[in-house]
C-alpha positions in Angstrom: 9.2 -53.2 -4.6 11.0 -50.5 -3.1 12.3 -47.0 -4.7 13.8 -48.3 -7.5 12.6 -47.1 -10.7 9.1 -48.2 -12.2 8.6 -50.2 -15.4 5.8 -49.6 -17.3 3.9 -52.9 -16.0 4.8 -51.9 -12.3 3.5 -48.2 -13.0 0.3 -49.6 -14.6 -0.1 -52.0 -11.7 0.1 -49.3 -9.3 -2.0 -46.9 -10.8 -4.5 -49.4 -11.2 -4.5 -49.9 -7.6 -4.9 -46.2 -7.0 -7.6 -45.9 -9.1 -10.5 -47.6 -6.7 -11.8 -45.2 -4.1 -11.4 -47.1 -1.0 -7.7 -48.0 -1.9 -7.2 -44.5 -2.7 -8.7 -43.4 0.6 -6.2 -46.1 2.4 -3.1 -44.8 0.7 -4.1 -41.4 1.4 -4.8 -42.1 5.3 -1.5 -43.5 5.3 0.2 -41.0 3.6 -1.0 -38.3 6.2 -0.2 -40.7 9.2 3.4 -40.7 7.6 5.9 -43.1 9.2 4.1 -43.9 12.2 1.3 -45.7 10.1 -1.9 -46.9 11.3 -3.4 -50.4 12.2 -6.0 -52.1 10.2 -8.5 -51.5 12.7 -7.9 -48.0 12.8 -8.1 -47.6 9.1 -11.3 -49.3 8.9 -12.5 -47.1 11.7 -11.6 -43.7 9.9 -12.8 -44.9 6.8 -16.0 -46.8 7.7 -14.9 -49.8 5.5 -15.7 -53.4 6.3 -12.8 -54.9 8.0 -13.1 -58.1 5.5 -13.1 -55.6 2.6 -10.3 -53.6 4.0 -8.1 -56.4 4.2 -8.5 -57.1 0.2 -7.4 -53.4 -0.3 -4.7 -53.6 1.6 -3.5 -56.5 0.3 -3.8 -55.3 -3.1 -2.0 -51.9 -2.0 0.6 -54.1 -0.4 1.1 -56.4 -3.7 1.7 -53.1 -5.9 4.4 -52.1 -3.1 2.7 -49.1 -2.5 2.3 -49.7 1.7 4.5 -51.7 3.8 3.3 -53.9 6.8 5.1 -54.1 10.1 4.2 -56.0 13.4 3.6 -54.3 16.7 2.7 -56.9 19.2 -0.9 -58.3 18.4 -1.3 -55.6 15.6 -0.2 -55.0 11.9 0.8 -51.4 11.5 0.6 -50.2 7.6 2.6 -47.6 6.3 2.8 -45.7 2.8 5.9 -46.7 1.0 7.0 -43.2 0.1 10.2 -44.1 -2.1 7.7 -46.4 -4.0 5.5 -43.3 -4.6 8.7 -41.3 -5.5 9.6 -43.8 -8.1 6.3 -43.9 -9.7 6.0 -40.3 -9.7 9.7 -40.3 -11.5 8.5 -42.8 -13.9 5.5 -40.8 -14.9 7.3 -37.4 -15.2 10.4 -38.8 -17.1 11.1 -37.0 -20.3 8.7 -34.5 -19.2 7.7 -31.2 -20.6 8.8 -30.8 -24.4 11.3 -27.7 -23.1 8.8 -26.1 -21.1 10.9 -24.3 -18.6 8.6 -23.8 -16.1 7.1 -27.1 -16.0 10.8 -28.5 -16.1 11.3 -26.5 -13.2 8.6 -28.4 -11.1 10.1 -31.8 -12.3 13.5 -30.8 -11.2 11.9 -29.5 -7.8 10.5 -33.0 -7.3 13.3 -34.9 -8.2 15.5 -32.9 -5.6 13.1 -33.3 -3.3 12.1 -29.5 -2.9 8.4 -30.1 -3.5 6.1 -30.8 -0.3 
């Protein structure tokens, strides 16, 4: 799953993955790390999560496309998949706002990439 538009099923899957405290924490750490990403060991240390549990959570997030991994020597580096998250948020905001100009403006800014 890259940045292509979401379906209801893939949105439910992604939101379900984020609806668990450890996985949401992992995703937030990876968002903060940006494109540099983090190794699994660094994530485990930062979040005080056992490595075996972290592996399960990383696998779940990867399966939904919210994170990606790449090999760097002997380490696996995990990164947030920003295109996937953007597609998920766009799916949630589709047909937003029932004519509310202020809310509609926020959606337009998001779609244009103007929201930080």
